[in-house]
FILUM-74371 format. One line per 5 residues: for each residue y, x, z of N, C-alpha, C. Coordinates in Angstrom, 2 decimals, decimal comma, padded with zeros to 5 digits. Each point is the difference from the previous one (the first is absolute). Layout:
Y/X/Z/Y/X/Z/Y/X/Z | ...;
END
This chain:
044,06/-000,48/-029,58/000,41/-000,52/-001,29/001,15/000,85/-000,51 | 000,04/000,24/-001,30/001,04/000,84/-000,56/000,74/-000,73/-001,11 | 001,11/000,57/-000,42/000,88/-000,65/-000,96/-000,70/-000,23/-001,34 | -000,88/000,90/-000,41/-000,71/-000,19/-001,27/-000,85/-001,27/000,02 | -000,66/-000,27/001,11/-000,81/-001,21/000,14/000,88/-001,24/-000,06;
001,13/000,05/000,70/000,94/-001,13/-000,01/000,53/-000,22/-001,41 | 000,36/001,06/-000,69/000,54/-000,12/-001,36/-001,05/-000,53/-000,96 | -001,25/000,42/000,16/-001,06/-000,40/-000,92/-000,43/-001,45/000,20 | -000,19/-000,41/001,26/-000,53/-001,34/000,26/001,04/-001,02/000,44 | 001,22/000,46/000,26/001,13/-000,88/000,28/-000,18/-000,92/001,20;
000,32/-001,28/-000,19/-000,02/-000,95/001,11/-001,37/-000,14/000,69 | -001,06/000,18/-000,75/-001,33/-000,08/000,60/-000,19/001,10/001,04 | 000,43/001,21/-000,33/-000,11/001,12/000,95/000,91/-000,22/001,21 | 001,19/-000,57/-000,23/000,91/-000,26/001,11/-000,59/-001,06/000,93 | -000,54/-001,06/-000,58/-000,61/-001,07/000,82/-001,21/000,52/000,76;
-000,86/000,75/-000,66/-001,17/000,56/000,67/000,42/000,98/001,10 | 000,98/000,81/-000,29/000,50/000,93/001,01/000,61/-000,71/001,19 | 000,74/-001,08/-000,25/000,58/-000,78/001,10/-001,10/-000,68/000,81 | -001,08/-000,40/-000,65/-001,14/-000,62/000,70/-000,67/001,02/000,91 | -000,22/001,20/-000,51/-000,79/001,00/000,71/000,82/000,84/000,97;
001,04/000,65/-000,50/000,67/000,98/000,86/001,42/-000,36/000,34 | 000,63/-000,84/-000,75/001,34/-000,42/000,36/001,12/000,65/-000,78 | 000,84/000,76/000,71/001,28/000,44/-000,53/-000,06/000,95/-001,18 | -000,97/000,89/-000,03/000,01/001,08/-000,99/000,07/-000,51/-001,43 | -000,86/-000,93/-000,36/-000,02/-000,52/-001,37/001,29/-000,74/-000,32;
000,53/-000,72/000,96/001,23/-000,76/-000,24/001,20/000,94/-000,12 | 000,03/001,04/000,82/001,07/001,00/-000,13/-000,05/000,68/-001,37 | -001,20/000,32/-000,45/-000,14/000,61/-001,32/000,37/-000,98/-001,11 | -000,33/-001,27/000,18/000,43/-001,02/-000,96/001,52/-000,11/-000,04 | 000,63/000,07/001,17/001,45/-000,01/000,05/000,60/001,23/-000,66;
-000,63/001,14/000,19/000,46/001,22/-000,67/-000,18/-000,14/-001,51 | -001,05/-000,69/-000,41/-000,21/-000,27/-001,43/001,13/-000,84/-000,58 | 000,62/-000,83/000,82/001,17/-000,75/-000,46/001,13/000,95/-000,41 | 000,20/001,04/000,81/001,06/000,96/-000,31/-000,29/000,74/-001,30 | -001,27/000,13/-000,34/-000,39/000,67/-001,24/-000,05/-000,96/-001,18;
000,22/-001,27/000,26/-000,02/-001,01/-001,06/-001,39/-000,47/-000,39 | -000,98/000,21/000,86/-001,37/-000,38/-000,32/-000,29/-001,48/000,22 | 000,69/-000,62/000,95/-000,31/-001,38/000,39/001,26/-000,83/000,14 | -000,24/-001,30/000,09/001,04/-000,96/000,33/000,00/-000,19/001,52 | 001,19/-000,19/000,61/000,12/-000,13/001,45/-000,89/-001,10/000,55;
000,06/-001,19/-000,58/-000,74/-001,14/000,54/-001,50/000,13/-000,22 | -000,40/000,78/-000,99/-001,43/000,26/-000,19/-000,54/000,83/001,15 | 000,75/001,01/000,41/-000,43/000,85/001,12/-000,01/-000,82/001,29 | 001,06/-000,76/000,24/000,07/-000,82/001,22/-001,14/-001,02/000,01 | -000,26/-000,64/-001,12/-001,07/-001,00/-000,09/-001,38/000,61/000,24;
-000,24/001,17/-000,58/-001,29/000,67/000,20/-000,15/000,43/001,46 | 001,07/000,53/000,59/-000,04/000,40/001,41/-000,26/-001,20/000,90 | 000,68/-001,09/-000,28/-000,17/-001,23/000,78/-001,43/-000,51/-000,11 | -000,53/-000,06/-001,22/-001,35/-000,53/-000,21/-001,04/000,87/000,71 | 000,11/001,31/-000,13/-000,96/000,89/000,65/000,09/-000,06/001,51;
001,21/-000,03/000,51/000,21/-000,05/001,44/-000,52/-001,30/000,59 | 000,35/-001,11/-000,63/-000,48/-001,31/000,48/-001,52/-000,07/-000,04 | -000,57/000,44/-001,10/-001,46/-000,07/-000,14/-000,69/000,86/001,06 | 000,52/001,19/000,25/-000,60/000,88/001,00/000,08/-000,59/001,40 | 001,17/-000,49/000,35/000,18/-000,56/001,34/-000,83/-001,26/000,20;
-000,05/-000,85/-001,01/-000,82/-001,22/000,11/-001,48/000,35/000,07 | -000,41/001,00/-000,77/-001,39/000,44/000,04/-000,40/000,42/001,41 | 000,81/000,87/000,62/-000,34/000,49/001,33/000,12/-001,09/001,07 | 000,96/-000,92/-000,17/000,10/-001,11/000,94/-001,28/-000,86/-000,06 | -000,40/-000,37/-001,22/-001,18/-000,86/-000,13/-001,30/000,74/000,32;
-000,03/001,30/-000,22/-001,15/000,79/000,43/-000,14/-000,09/001,52 | 001,13/000,14/000,70/-000,02/-000,15/001,45/-000,36/-001,40/000,44 | 000,52/-001,00/-000,71/-000,27/-001,38/000,37/-001,47/-000,37/-000,20 | -000,58/000,46/-001,11/-001,36/-000,41/-000,34/-001,08/000,93/000,56 | 000,27/001,29/000,09/-001,02/000,96/000,41/000,35/000,76/001,27;
001,19/-000,20/000,52/000,45/000,76/001,17/-000,83/-000,25/001,23 | -000,34/-001,26/000,28/-000,79/-000,33/001,20/-001,39/000,64/-000,08 | -000,62/-000,03/-001,17/-001,32/000,61/-000,16/000,09/001,52/000,19 | 001,06/000,60/-000,52/000,18/001,44/000,17/000,17/000,34/001,48 | 000,82/-000,76/000,68/000,25/000,26/001,42/-001,24/-000,26/000,86;
-000,82/-000,98/-000,39/-001,24/-000,27/000,73/-000,96/001,19/-000,12 | 000,04/000,68/-001,11/-000,84/001,18/-000,20/000,54/001,24/000,68 | 001,23/-000,06/000,49/000,64/001,13/000,67/000,60/-000,49/001,33 | -000,85/-000,24/001,00/000,46/-000,63/001,24/001,01/000,82/000,79 | 000,05/001,30/-000,20/000,95/000,80/000,76/001,45/-000,31/-000,38;
000,19/-000,65/-001,16/001,34/-000,38/-000,41/000,44/-001,34/000,58 | -000,92/-000,77/000,56/000,27/-001,37/000,44/001,20/-000,16/000,89 | 000,05/000,73/001,11/001,12/-000,12/000,95/001,30/000,48/-000,63 | -000,08/001,08/-000,77/001,20/000,52/-000,64/000,55/-000,98/-001,02 | -000,88/-000,64/-000,75/000,43/-000,94/-001,02/000,65/-001,23/000,64;
-000,54/-000,46/001,11/000,60/-001,14/000,69/001,42/000,33/000,47 | 000,18/001,20/000,54/001,32/000,42/000,47/000,97/000,17/-001,16 | -000,46/000,65/-001,05/000,85/000,22/-001,17/000,31/-001,33/-000,69 | -000,97/-000,91/-000,03/000,23/-001,31/-000,61/001,14/-000,76/000,66 | 000,04/000,04/001,32/001,09/-000,70/000,69/001,33/000,69/-000,25;
000,01/001,32/-000,08/001,23/000,73/-000,34/000,47/-000,33/-001,42 | -000,95/-000,06/-000,92/000,33/-000,34/-001,39/000,69/-001,35/-000,08 | -000,57/-000,99/000,66/000,56/-001,35/-000,07/001,35/-000,07/000,70 | 000,15/000,72/001,10/001,26/-000,02/000,74/001,13/000,64/-000,81 | -000,33/001,06/-000,74/001,01/000,75/-000,76/-000,20/-000,17/-001,50;
-000,46/-001,16/-000,42/-000,36/-000,18/-001,41/001,16/000,13/-000,97 | 001,17/-000,50/000,34/001,12/000,08/-000,94/000,45/001,44/-000,27 | 000,25/000,80/001,05/000,38/001,39/-000,31/-001,12/000,77/-000,72 | -001,24/-000,26/000,38/-001,12/000,70/-000,65/-000,15/-000,40/-001,45 | 000,11/-001,29/-000,28/-000,14/-000,46/-001,38/001,13/000,54/-000,87;
001,15/000,25/000,59/001,12/000,52/-000,77/-000,04/001,50/-000,21 | -000,73/000,72/000,84/000,08/001,46/-000,07/-001,31/000,73/-000,30 | -001,14/-000,67/000,07/-001,26/000,74/-000,14/-000,14/000,68/-001,35 | 000,68/-000,49/-001,02/-000,08/000,62/-001,31/000,56/001,42/000,00 | 000,87/000,27/000,96/000,67/001,29/000,05/-000,63/000,96/001,01;
-001,07/-000,41/000,66/-000,69/000,85/000,97/-001,20/000,63/-000,70 | 000,01/001,31/-000,12/-001,05/000,71/-000,73/-001,38/-000,29/000,60 | -000,93/-000,34/-000,86/-001,38/-000,22/000,42/-000,30/-001,39/000,53 | 000,98/-000,88/000,03/-000,19/-001,33/000,59/-000,03/-001,12/-001,03 | 000,14/000,31/-001,28/000,09/-001,03/-001,03/-001,24/-000,89/-000,06;
-001,16/000,53/000,26/-001,21/-000,80/000,00/-000,42/-000,44/001,39 | 000,30/000,80/000,99/-000,45/-000,25/001,37/000,68/-001,23/000,60 | 001,31/-000,09/-000,14/000,72/-001,11/000,64/-000,33/-001,34/-000,65 | -000,03/-000,12/-001,34/-000,45/-001,28/-000,55/-001,42/-000,37/000,43 | -000,89/001,00/000,08/-001,36/-000,26/000,47/000,03/-000,53/001,43;
000,80/000,64/000,85/000,11/-000,43/001,40/000,60/-001,39/000,11 | 000,98/-000,31/-000,82/000,55/-001,36/-000,01/-001,04/-001,01/-000,46 | -000,86/000,42/-000,94/-001,07/-000,88/-000,45/-000,99/-000,30/001,11 | -000,30/000,98/000,84/-000,92/-000,19/001,12/000,63/-000,88/001,07 | 001,33/000,07/000,12/000,71/-000,74/001,05/000,06/-001,50/-000,34;
000,69/-000,73/000,85/000,15/-001,44/-000,20/001,24/-000,36/-000,82 | 000,62/000,96/-000,66/001,19/-000,27/-000,79/-000,34/-000,94/-001,15 | 000,83/-001,01/-000,19/-000,20/-000,97/-001,09/000,11/000,70/-001,35 | -000,92/-000,27/-000,89/000,00/000,67/-001,29/001,24/-000,36/-000,81 | 000,53/-001,20/000,18/001,21/-000,41/-000,73/001,21/000,82/000,45;
000,06/000,27/001,31/001,09/000,81/000,53/-000,08/001,42/-000,56 | -001,20/000,57/-000,03/-000,17/001,34/-000,56/000,38/000,03/-001,47 | -000,42/-001,02/-000,75/000,32/-000,07/-001,42/001,50/-000,07/-000,22 | 000,69/-000,86/000,75/001,45/-000,13/-000,16/000,71/001,30/000,37 | -000,39/000,60/001,11/000,62/001,26/000,40/-000,30/001,10/-001,01;
-001,22/000,00/-000,53/-000,39/001,01/-000,98/000,78/-000,17/-001,30 | 000,23/-001,23/-000,43/000,81/-000,24/-001,20/001,40/000,58/000,17 | 000,60/-000,28/001,14/001,35/000,46/000,27/000,06/001,53/000,09 | -000,87/000,59/000,81/000,07/001,45/000,20/-000,46/000,78/-001,23 | -000,95/-000,53/-000,75/-000,43/000,69/-001,23/001,13/000,02/-001,03;
000,77/-001,07/-000,05/001,14/-000,04/-000,92/001,03/001,06/000,38 | 000,37/000,02/001,28/000,97/001,00/000,47/-000,51/001,42/-000,20 | -001,25/000,23/000,37/-000,60/001,33/-000,13/-000,01/000,45/-001,45 | -000,42/-000,88/-000,90/-000,09/000,35/-001,43/001,37/000,38/-000,55 | 001,01/-000,78/000,33/001,35/000,31/-000,45/000,51/001,32/000,58;
-000,17/000,17/001,30/000,51/001,18/000,67/-000,66/001,29/-000,50 | -001,31/000,01/-000,07/-000,70/001,22/-000,42/000,24/000,30/-001,48 | 000,11/-001,03/-000,84/000,31/000,22/-001,41/001,39/000,60/-000,15 | 000,97/-000,54/000,73/001,36/000,54/-000,06/000,06/001,42/000,53 | -000,75/000,27/001,05/-000,05/001,36/000,54/-000,57/000,97/-001,03;
-001,07/-000,40/-000,68/-000,59/000,83/-001,05/000,95/000,18/-001,17 | 000,72/-001,06/-000,37/000,96/000,08/-001,10/001,10/001,01/000,32 | 000,56/-000,08/001,20/001,08/000,92/000,35/-000,51/001,42/000,19 | -001,20/000,16/000,53/-000,59/001,34/000,10/-000,24/000,57/-001,39 | -000,48/-000,84/-000,92/-000,22/000,45/-001,38/001,29/000,40/-000,67;
001,07/-000,78/000,19/001,31/000,36/-000,58/000,50/001,31/000,59 | -000,18/000,14/001,31/000,45/001,21/000,69/-000,74/001,23/-000,53 | -001,32/-000,11/-000,13/-000,80/001,16/-000,39/000,03/000,29/-001,50 | 000,47/-000,94/-000,81/000,09/000,27/-001,44/001,39/000,47/-000,40 | 000,92/000,05/000,95/001,34/000,52/-000,26/-000,07/001,52/-000,04;
000,32/000,63/-001,14/-000,13/001,46/-000,12/000,84/000,77/001,02 | 001,14/-000,52/000,37/000,83/000,71/000,97/-000,66/000,01/001,38 | -000,70/-001,08/000,34/-000,69/-000,07/001,29/-001,22/000,92/-000,01 | -000,75/-000,04/-001,10/-001,21/000,82/-000,10/000,36/001,48/000,11 | 001,13/000,39/-000,58/000,42/001,40/000,08/000,35/000,40/001,43;
000,43/-000,96/000,81/000,40/000,32/001,38/-001,11/-000,23/001,02 | -001,16/-000,46/-000,41/-001,09/-000,26/000,95/-000,39/001,23/000,82 | -000,09/001,19/-000,60/-000,30/001,17/000,85/001,05/000,22/001,09 | 001,26/-000,28/-000,31/001,04/000,13/001,02/-000,17/-001,02/001,11 | -000,38/-001,22/-000,37/-000,26/-001,03/001,02/-001,15/000,44/000,91;
-001,05/000,54/-000,59/-001,14/000,47/000,78/000,37/001,14/000,92 | 000,77/000,95/-000,51/000,43/001,14/000,82/000,90/-000,49/001,13 | 000,89/-000,93/-000,30/000,88/-000,56/001,04/-000,78/-000,73/001,07 | -000,99/-000,78/-000,41/-000,83/-000,72/000,97/-000,78/000,97/000,87 | -000,55/001,06/-000,59/-000,74/001,00/000,77/000,92/000,72/000,98;
001,22/000,30/-000,42/000,96/000,65/000,87/000,37/-000,91/001,18 | 000,27/-001,28/-000,28/000,32/-000,95/001,08/-001,17/-000,16/000,97 | -001,20/-000,06/-000,53/-001,17/-000,11/000,85/-000,14/001,22/000,90 | 000,17/001,19/-000,59/-000,09/001,24/000,77/001,06/000,08/001,09 | 001,22/-000,39/-000,33/001,07/-000,01/001,00/-000,29/-001,00/001,11;
-000,51/-001,14/-000,37/-000,37/-001,01/001,00/-001,08/000,50/000,94 | -000,99/000,66/-000,53/-001,07/000,56/000,85/000,54/001,10/000,91 | 000,92/000,81/-000,51/000,61/001,06/000,79/000,81/-000,58/001,16 | 000,82/-000,98/-000,28/000,80/-000,65/001,04/-000,91/-000,69/001,01 | -001,01/-000,66/-000,48/-000,96/-000,69/000,90/-000,67/001,01/000,92;
-000,39/001,15/-000,56/-000,64/001,04/000,80/000,92/000,56/001,06 | 001,26/000,14/-000,33/000,98/000,51/000,96/000,19/-000,96/001,16 | 000,08/-001,31/-000,32/000,21/-000,99/001,06/-001,26/-000,18/000,85 | -001,15/000,14/-000,61/-001,26/-000,15/000,73/-000,23/001,18/000,94 | 000,46/001,18/-000,40/-000,23/001,21/000,79/000,86/000,02/001,27;
001,08/-000,75/000,03/000,87/-000,03/001,19/-000,66/-000,75/001,14 | 000,16/000,54/001,24/-000,61/-000,68/001,15/000,77/-001,22/000,43;
END
């Protein structure tokens, strides 16, 4: 998703992006705040709606179709039983952090849907974490947008890149020296 799409379709694109891929659309919506394209609460609301809808969709997909899917793929049976017990044992930390683990936005709600987790508990946790996530990612996008639209910062970006490359190179050199010692 790119900024032109976010600017053209606004909250609908942010909500759809939050449903499908997560952070990218919301970060761009937050950057749009810095450009004056949107209202803060509109971006947060769209991010919240898309995130909630996506997570609930995958949870209920797992709840309603997960057993049939697993029955058709018996090699997953033992693994799913083991993972299911781990999910339930560590449900609070997982429910609070899965939004921030790349590639897990659909998988973990689906797995919770397959498990014995109460749907009311998932809904309550999802309401809480979607609210926090929407606010946090929107604010992050807003501040990144302000940072990148500041002409003095943009003029110094090549220096930041050169400095980062120099630090990386020095780090690799020092690492190589310490590794080479017996």
